[in-house]
N, C-alpha and C positions, 0 to 999 in steps of 0.2 A: 613500260609496256609498246604504247602505240609509237613511240620513237624508234623503235628497231633495239632496245637494248637488252632484252628477256625473250631472245629464240629458245632456251631452253624453258623457262616458266611458259612460256606458249605450246611449244611440244607438250611439258605436264596434261594442260587442257585436253590438249587432242587425246591425247592416249588416255585419260581417264572420263573422256566420252560422256560425260554427264547427261542425264536423261530426266524430264519428268518424273517424280517420285523416288527418288533414288536418297538416299543417306548420305552423305561423304565427309569425312573428317579430313580438315585444312591442319598438317602436322606444322609445327611454326609458322602459324598463320600470320604473323608481326600484323600489317595493321589493316589486313582481309584484302589486299589485292587482288589474292585467288578465288578469296569466299565470295566477291563482288560478283565474278562472272561466274561461277560454278553454282551460286545461288539462282540467279538466274535462268541458268539452264536446267535445275531440276525443279521447279514449277510449274506447275501444281503438283502438290502434295509431298514435297520433297525437303530436302532439310540439309543445310550447311552447319558443318560444327568443328569452329578454327580453336586451337589451343595454341600456346603459347608461354617462354616461361617468363616473359616480360609484362610484367602491370601495366607498366606505359600503351605498351602496344597493344594488349588486350582494351586498354582505355580508348587510345583512337579508334579501334576495330569497332566498341560498341558505340562511341560517339558515333559512328557513319551510320548507324541504322538500318542497314542492310535486311531486307527484306526476306525470309528463310533462311534466317542464317542468325548461329547465337556464337558468341564466345567466352574461352575459360581461361585463368591461367592453370597453366598443367605441363610438366615434364614431358616429355614426348619418349623419355627411358621409364617412366614409370604412370602409363595412361591410367585414369581413373575407370574406364567405362567396362561395360562385361565384353567377354568374348561373342563374335559374331555379331559387332553392333554397327556394322557400317557394309556398304557396298563398295568401298572402294575410297582409296585415300590418296590424297596430294600433298606434295611437299616442294614448295619453291626456295630453293636456297636457304635450308635449314640444316640437311643431315651433316654438314660438314662442321656446324655447332657442338655436336652430341659427344660429350668424352667417350663411350661405350657404343659404338656403331651397331655391334650385335644386337644389345638389348634394345636400342631405338626402332630396329627393325622387326625382331623377334615380337616387341610391343605392337608395333603396326599390324604385322600377321596375324597374331592374337584376336586383335577386333573386328576383321573382314571375316565379311561371311565367306564360306565354298565358292572359290572362284573369284571371289572380289578381287579388286587389281589394287596396285600401288604403282604409283609417277611420282619419279624426286630427280628433282633436277640440284645440280652443285656446280659451283664455279671451280673452275682448274686454273691453277698457277701458268702460266705460259710465259716465254720467253719474251720480256717485254721489247714493244715499239721504240723508237722514240719519244712518241708524245708521252710514255709512261715515264721514259728515264727520266726525259726534262722535269716532270710534275714530282718524283720523287725526291730528285735534289734540292729541290726546293723545301719541300716536305720537311727532307731532314734536318736541313739547315734551322727551319723553324718549329718543327714540333721534336726534333731528338726519334730513337730507332722508335720501331713501333714494338709495340708488347707481343710476347710470343705465349699462348696460350697451351701450357705444355700437354696439360691433358688432351688435347685434341690433335696432337700430332700423328697418331696411330691413325685415328678415324679420317683426319686429310689425306695422310700418306695411301689408305685405301681407298679413297674414293677418285685418287687420282689416276689409279690405276683401274683399267675399264673391267680386266680378269677379277680383279681381288674385290672390285666394288659386286660385281656378279655372283662371284661364289660368295659375299657375305651375308646376300638375298637368301641364293640355297640353302648355304649354312643354319639360317634363320628359322627355315621350315618354308619357304616357299617351294610353289612345285615347278615352276619356271620363272626362269630373272633373264635378263638380257640389258644391256647399255651401249646408248648411242653416242657417238660425239657431235655437239652441236655449235658450229662456228656462230660467232655474232659479229659480224662488220655494221661498226655504228657510223655512219655520215655525221658530223656535228658542223651546225653554220660559222663557229667562231669559238676565239679561245675564251671568253667571258660567259658562252655558254656550256661549254665543258667545265669551266673551274666552277659556275654555279650550281651545276649536277653532283660533280665529284665531293663538295663541301657537306652533300648531305648522305653519302652514303657513310656507312657506319662503320670502316674501316680507317676512312682519314676525321671522319666527324669526331671517332672515340678521343681520336688525337687531341684535335683542335678544342674540346673542353679544359684544358690544362692552362691557357690563355685568356686574357681578357678582351672584353669586343674590338679594343683600338687595335689590340695586337693584330686579333685574328681579322681585321679588315686587309692590316697591313699587310698579312701573309696573303691573302686573297688577291690581293693588286699585284704582287710580286708574281705569283703563279700567273697570272692572266697575261701580264709585262713579259715575262720569259716564254711561255708559246707562242707569243705574238710574234717573238721573231725570227722563229723558224716555221710559223704556221700562221701569215696576217689573213689569211681568209679561212674557208674551210677547211676540214682535214677528217681523216677515217682512224679509228682504233678497230682492235680485234681483240676478239675474246674467244674463250672457248668454256662449255660446260659438258659436264657428263651426265647423261638423264638415264636412268633406272626406270625400268618396268617389269615389274614384279605380277604373275600370278599365284593367289594362295591357293 
């Protein structure tokens, strides 16, 4: 986030407008990246509850021992909280994983108090620039085609369309909803730094799990070498997010 890669998620923090004493739900919280900032903002007297379907993510979040925050393994389509339990909800790059977007949004609406706010950012696929095209050529040679999650296709199509995303929130029971498009232009100092980062992003990291450590290093070395040919120094990448802001 400090590097500038997360303008969409930073916008979520702005829209939630966390204040002391608030109780905020962090949906698909991952290792607690947003929860850490939100928890500092709701002190004193507030609480952040982070939920994620991946036990490993919850373990990481719990290990961070973030004051004013607690974490539970939970499906965002089937929240175990009572109705009107939270003042606000945040989701940083998580809704696109929900097989049933409507169910996830209805659950978020159900647990929000009257006039409670939901802010959620999702990454949107765009026409890739040369940096990504070069990298994908290497990835496809070493790791093969990316797995396709068929049960998420309708959700990804919906969140990629600003009006459909907005309407999904209205259909879920929110009184008002709006969607913004947020551009991310990130400057990278070197090919090495870029590759070291992308190797940890879920889309690529999940595909790297199928190869052993030696082959993984060879793949990383080739990715760096390939990018260096076109980008011997610093370079930029461009991404886009759709950010939903809905009021119960």
